[in-house]
C-alpha positions in Angstrom: 91.4 80.1 105.3 88.7 80.6 107.9 90.0 82.1 111.1 88.3 79.5 113.3 90.1 76.8 111.4 93.4 78.6 111.7 93.0 79.0 115.5 92.0 75.4 115.9 95.0 74.3 113.9 97.3 76.3 116.2 95.6 74.9 119.3 94.5 78.4 120.5 91.4 78.5 122.7 88.7 80.7 121.2 84.9 81.0 121.0 83.2 81.6 117.6 80.0 83.6 118.0 77.3 83.9 115.3 75.2 87.0 115.5 73.0 89.2 113.3 75.2 91.2 110.8 76.9 94.1 112.6 78.5 96.8 110.6 79.8 98.8 113.6 81.7 97.9 116.7 78.8 99.3 118.9 76.3 97.0 117.2 78.6 94.0 117.5 79.1 94.7 121.2 75.3 95.1 121.7 74.4 91.9 119.8 77.0 89.9 121.8 76.2 91.6 125.1 79.8 92.5 125.8 81.5 95.7 126.8 82.5 97.8 123.7 86.1 98.1 125.0 86.6 94.4 124.1 86.0 94.9 120.4 89.0 95.4 118.3 89.3 96.4 114.6 91.8 95.8 111.9 92.8 98.4 109.4 95.0 97.9 106.3 97.6 100.6 105.9 100.3 101.3 103.4 103.6 102.8 104.5 107.0 103.4 103.1 107.9 99.7 103.4 104.7 98.2 102.1 101.4 97.1 103.5 100.7 96.3 107.2 97.8 95.7 109.4 97.0 97.9 112.4 94.9 96.4 115.2 93.4 98.8 117.7 90.4 99.2 120.0 87.3 99.9 118.0 86.7 103.0 120.1 90.0 104.5 118.9 91.2 106.3 115.7 94.6 105.9 114.1 97.2 108.7 114.3 98.7 108.6 110.8 101.2 111.3 111.6 102.8 109.4 114.5 102.9 106.2 112.3 104.5 108.1 109.5 107.1 109.4 111.9 107.7 105.9 113.3 108.1 104.3 109.9 110.1 107.1 108.3 107.7 108.0 105.6 104.0 108.6 104.7 101.4 106.1 106.0 97.9 106.1 104.6 94.7 104.1 104.7 94.4 101.4 102.0 92.0 102.0 99.2 88.9 99.8 98.5 90.7 98.1 95.7 93.8 97.4 97.9 91.5 95.9 100.5 89.9 93.6 98.0 93.3 92.6 96.6 95.0 91.8 99.9 91.9 90.4 101.8 89.9 88.6 99.1 88.3 86.2 101.6 87.0 89.0 103.9 83.7 90.9 103.6 84.2 94.7 103.3 85.2 96.0 106.7 85.5 92.6 108.4 89.3 92.1 108.3 90.7 89.7 110.8 93.7 90.8 112.9 96.2 88.2 111.4 98.3 90.1 108.9 100.9 87.2 108.8 98.2 85.0 107.1 98.3 87.5 104.3 102.1 88.0 104.2 102.2 91.3 106.0 103.3 92.5 109.4 100.9 93.5 112.2 101.1 96.3 114.7 99.0 96.2 117.9 98.0 99.3 119.9 99.5 99.4 123.3 96.1 100.6 124.8 94.9 97.0 124.5 95.8 95.3 127.8 97.4 91.9 127.6 95.0 90.4 130.1 91.9 91.5 128.2 89.6 89.2 126.2 89.3 90.5 122.7 86.5 90.2 120.2 86.8 90.7 116.5 85.0 90.0 113.2 86.0 86.8 111.6 86.0 87.7 107.9 82.2 88.2 108.0 79.9 90.7 109.6 77.8 87.9 111.2 80.7 85.9 112.9 82.9 87.1 115.7 85.8 85.5 117.6 86.5 85.9 121.3 89.9 85.0 122.6 92.6 86.0 125.1 94.8 88.9 124.0 97.8 87.0 125.3 97.0 84.1 123.0 96.7 86.5 120.1 100.1 88.0 120.9 101.7 84.5 121.1 100.3 83.5 117.7 100.6 86.7 115.7 103.6 88.3 117.4 102.6 91.9 116.4 104.8 94.9 117.1 103.3 96.8 120.0 103.1 100.5 119.3 101.1 103.5 120.6 99.5 104.8 117.4 95.9 105.5 118.2 93.8 107.9 120.3 90.4 107.5 121.9 87.7 108.8 119.6 86.5 112.2 120.9 83.2 112.0 122.6 80.2 113.3 120.6 79.6 117.0 121.4 76.6 117.2 123.7 74.5 120.4 123.8 74.8 122.1 127.2 71.7 122.5 129.3 70.4 126.0 129.7 
């Protein structure tokens, strides 16, 4: 099911944005002329109780150690084959943040403010969705956890 159809069926306000294919969050933000902090990404993980979807700011990285402690067993990134199996209608790397549409729970990083407008890829690298985070929470009902850290800044050479 296309994400725009799903959101329309649920009477959730959103904006669908067509743009040149963007394979990184930075390019997506640049093409859409939005702050990069609005872009979120979805990552398929496998834990001791099965698969789940982690949704976090695109500028962050997942702390697998803290998730493993929270879930009481090892948590790992899904393999390419597992991604194709569980998200057959999504382009590689363009997962949408609605795990329940695929029969799995979703967790949402607490660093994403409820009042923020979020932007995410809509199953394709050339289509994005913009919607209110509060509407996303109301629809998906993810568990809110702190499981990600801001990506360390690139090391810059010091001036002499």
